[in-house]
N, C-alpha and C positions, 0 to 999 in steps of 0.2 A: 247476364248482358256478354259479348267480348269484348274486349279493351284492341289500343293496338302500340304496339311498342314499337320506338325507336330505336334501336341497335346499334351498335359500332361490331364488324366481325371483324376475323384476324382471319384474313380468309387459307396465309401463309407464310412461309417465311418472306416478307416482303420488307420497307424498309418502308417508316410513315405512312406515306402518301403510300402506301394499297390497300390502305386500312376500308375497308369500306362500308356503309350506312345501309339499312334496310327497316323496313315496315316490317311489320308480323305479329297476329293476333292471339291475343293469350283468353287462354278461356276462364272464365269462374275459377276465383283460386277451391279443390277440395282438399276430402277432408281435413285438416289441422295446415293448413297452407291461412299465408296472409297473401292480398294481393299489394308494393310495396309503389309506390310513383316518389321515385328517386331523388329527391333533390338533392347526391349530391357523392361523386366515387373520383378512386382517386389514382394515383399513376401512379404508382410504387416499381421496384424496381422488380419486379416478379415480370410484369407485361415488360417489362426492356429485352427481360434474356426471350419471354414467352415468343416473340413475333421471332425471335434466334432461331430456332423452336433448343434452346439451352436450361429450360424451366424444367426442377429433376423431374417433374409427374405430370404434365399443362398433360390436353386431353390432345383427342386428333385433330388436325387444321380439318375443317373451318372451329372456330371457336366466334362468343362476347366473353371478351378479359374483363378484368373490374375484378381485382382483387379484395373490396370491401362494397359500404354500398351507405350511407345514411339519409333518410327518406319519409314518408307518412303513410299508415298503411289508411290502406283507401275501404276495402273490406276483404273477413274473416269466411273460412273456411265452416262447414260443422264441426263443432267437438271441438272451436277455438272461445275463447270467450269471449261476450259483444262488445266488454268493455275497449278491449284492443284499438280498434277500429276509430281514424282518429288520430293514433300516438302518431307520433315522432318517433322510427327507433333505429337502431344501427347491427348493420351487419358480416360480420365475413364472408366470403361466399366462396372465394379465391380464383372461381372465377366467372362470366353473367351481368357484373357490375358495371359496368358501363351499358347502359340504358334507360331510359323514359320511365317506365315501369316493370316490373319484379315480379315472377310467384316465390316463394318460401316457405321453408317449415317455420311455423311458430313458434317455436322450439330453440331457433336459432335467433336467432330476434331479439338485442333488448336496450331499454325504454333509455332514450337519448334526453333528458332536462332542456322544455321545452325552451328555455332562458339562452342555450346556447345556438349560437348561431350553423349552419349546418352544414359548411362550408369549412368550419374551423374543427367543429366537432370529431366533421370527417376526419381529418389531420390525424389523428389518434385512435382509431377505430385501429387497425393491423400491426399502425405503427406503435398505439398505445400499448397494447394486449401483449407485442412481443418484447419492446422493453419494457414492461411491468414484471414476465413473469420469468423473459431472461434475471430482472434485478435480482429481486424478490424469491421466484421461487425454486431459484437453479443456484445462483452464483451468491443468496441469503446472503447479502456486505451489510455490516454493523453499523449506524452513524459512525462519527471518527473516520471509518475507514475510507482509502486512499484509489482510485479505480482510473482506466488505462479505456479509453472511450474511442475508435479510429472509425472518420467522417458523423464526427458530434456535430455536421452544420446539416450533416441530411436526416431524412423522414428519421426514419428509429433512433438517427443517433444525435437529434436533440429531443425529442423526448425525453430518449432513457439519462444524458445531462437533465435535465428537467427535475424528472423523478427522481434520482439520482440524491443534485443538489440540497432539496426540500426531506431528502430523509436523513442531512447532514454528510452527506458524503463527497466527497474532496475527489474533483474531475480534473483532466489531465483529455482534450479532445485533439483530435488532428483532424487539419483542415488547409483547403489552400490559402496564403496570406489575406487572397482578397474577403474571407472569410470568419480570415479572426475577431474583428471586429462583433461578429454577431454571435461568434463563439466566446469569447467574453463577457455582452449577452447575457447569452445562457447561466453565467457563471460557472464557465470550469477555465484552464488555462491554456491555450493553444500553441501549439506543435504544428508546425509545415511538416506536411503528407509525401511533401515532394525529399524530405533533406535527407542528403547524402544516407549521415550520421542520428539520424532519429531512433533507433535502439537508445545509441551510444543519451542523447538526451530526455527520449523521455528515461531513463536509469539515472538519470542524474536528480530528476525533479519528487525520483522515488528510488532514495535510494539503498532500501530496505524490501522495496521492488512492491506489487501492487496483487491489493487484496482479488482488483478481478481488472481483466484486458473481455474488452469485448468486440469480438473480428467480424468484421463481413465481407473484407477480402480474399482472408486462403488464398492461394497459394504460396510462394519457399517463403513470405513475408509472417506466414504464421510459427515456421519455429523463432523466430523476433519475440513473433508475440508470449509463446510459452515460457521464453528466458527471460521473461519479464515478470515475471507471477512468481511473487515471492509463495514462499513458506505454510502451508493452513489456503493458500490463494485460491482460483481457478479462472481458468480460457473458455470463454464464451462467443464460440464462433460460430457464423448464421448467417453464413455467406459463402460465396467464392466470386463478389462482385473478375477479378482477374484475369476469371475464367469466361466472364461473358462473350468478347467477342472472337473465340481462341475455336477452329472450329472444331467437329468432333462431337462423339459423342458424347450428350449435355452430363450423364450417368454420372462415366468417372472421374469426375473428378474433383467429383461430391464425394464416391467411397472412398477414396483414393484419400480426400479429406478426413471422412471418415475414421479413416481407419490407420491414420497419424494419430489421432485423435486417442484410440482402444491401448494403441502399441504406448500412448505414454502414463496410461493414466493406470497404466502394470506394472509402473517403474515405480521403486520405494523412492522418490523423491517426495510426500508428501503436501502435492502438488496434483488439483481437481481441473479436467479437460471436459467440453461433451462442445456437444452438434445440437445445440438447440429448434425442436424444430415443434412450432403453432403445433397443428393435428396430430400432434405425440397424440397418445392416451382415444385419440376420436370412437374404437370400436366398444368402448364405454359412451357409451352414446349420452348418460343422464352426469356421470359424473362429469364429464369433458365440458359441458351446457353448462352446467352449473360453476366451472371450475371461472369459463372466458366471461356468464355474467355480470359474478361478482368483482375480475378484474377489468373488467370494461367499466361497469359501474363505478369502483374507485378511480377511474384516472377519469372518466368525466364529472364526475366530485370534485376531484381538484382544479380540474378544469374548470367549471362551472365559480370556483372557488376566489379565484387568481391566482393560485398556486403556478400554472400553467396557465402557457400562450400559447396556441396556436400558432403552428409553423406555415401560413399561407405563403406558399411561391407562387401563385400565378388561380384567375378562374377563370376558365378557357370553358364555355358554347358545348358541348356533348361533341354535336360536329362539325367540331374541329378538333373531330382525337389527334391529328396527324399528327397539327399545332401544336395539341400539348403534350404529344409524346418526342415530341425534337425536341422543345424545349428542358424535362425533363432527364433531358443522355446529354443534357449540351456541360454538362457542369457548371454554370452560371452561378444556378440560384440556389438558398437556399432551404431548406423545407420542401411540401409538397406540393405535387401544382394539382388540379383541382378542378373536374371535367359538373360543368354546372346542363340538364337536361331541360 
């Protein structure tokens, strides 16, 4: 039996109010698929870029946004264990998550502990796996180290800060002054990201340099981030937020950034620079899925144990996606805006 899904469609480069709502029938799950009733889907920085046509590899318009989701399996296709039906799961989808019902490959879903609130769990899906992999797989910062997190009040930044503090790592984090109390509550030492002498202030807090700097901003400021890394440390770049509203080809800023990082790696200075892409290695599907499952499960376990606090900025109905997008882009909230179908 088919079901009808409510979806939010991004028709082109539009203001948030240009988002469209549609009803679409879905077929039963095919072999290897599951039908998931979505309980929560997030508004990430990726969607903010996509509506401007600025995300590096977004699909052609029109499409349904939604980078990640949490929901419950309603039905399974052939070849999928019947025990998965009724299970709460999470998935990183890149697109398609802003819907009431979705069809997913069973290998791409990760079980979510039942005791977790769906919206709270949603805040640590793409944010959590990104933060975990950057900290533990890329930078490999050890307990006792010191890191600098740009945007420590944001979705990835707040999760990264908490994961680092749980691992015994000191955190210095940038944010707007209005969010400094929230950053302190996460266990980090806040700095005003707009301060003209920010690099000097950050340098005074770690005179020997940082074990890792996590930079989602890109642009000219990436040079300051690199200079703050100590010998033996790592710069992890994972975005180009500074170019979000800059007209032009969406790929050029990212390619220029990656080129600069590669050049720095060739220099004999004992530091590492990398651009983090959560989708790297996806061609080796089984290994990619195993890594995603392991890391996301570790984050869910910490959330369930109370070692992480979900940063839910707001819960907004799916059909009010324009309002959710406006709020997420306003710069006035800490954490993640979550859409509730």
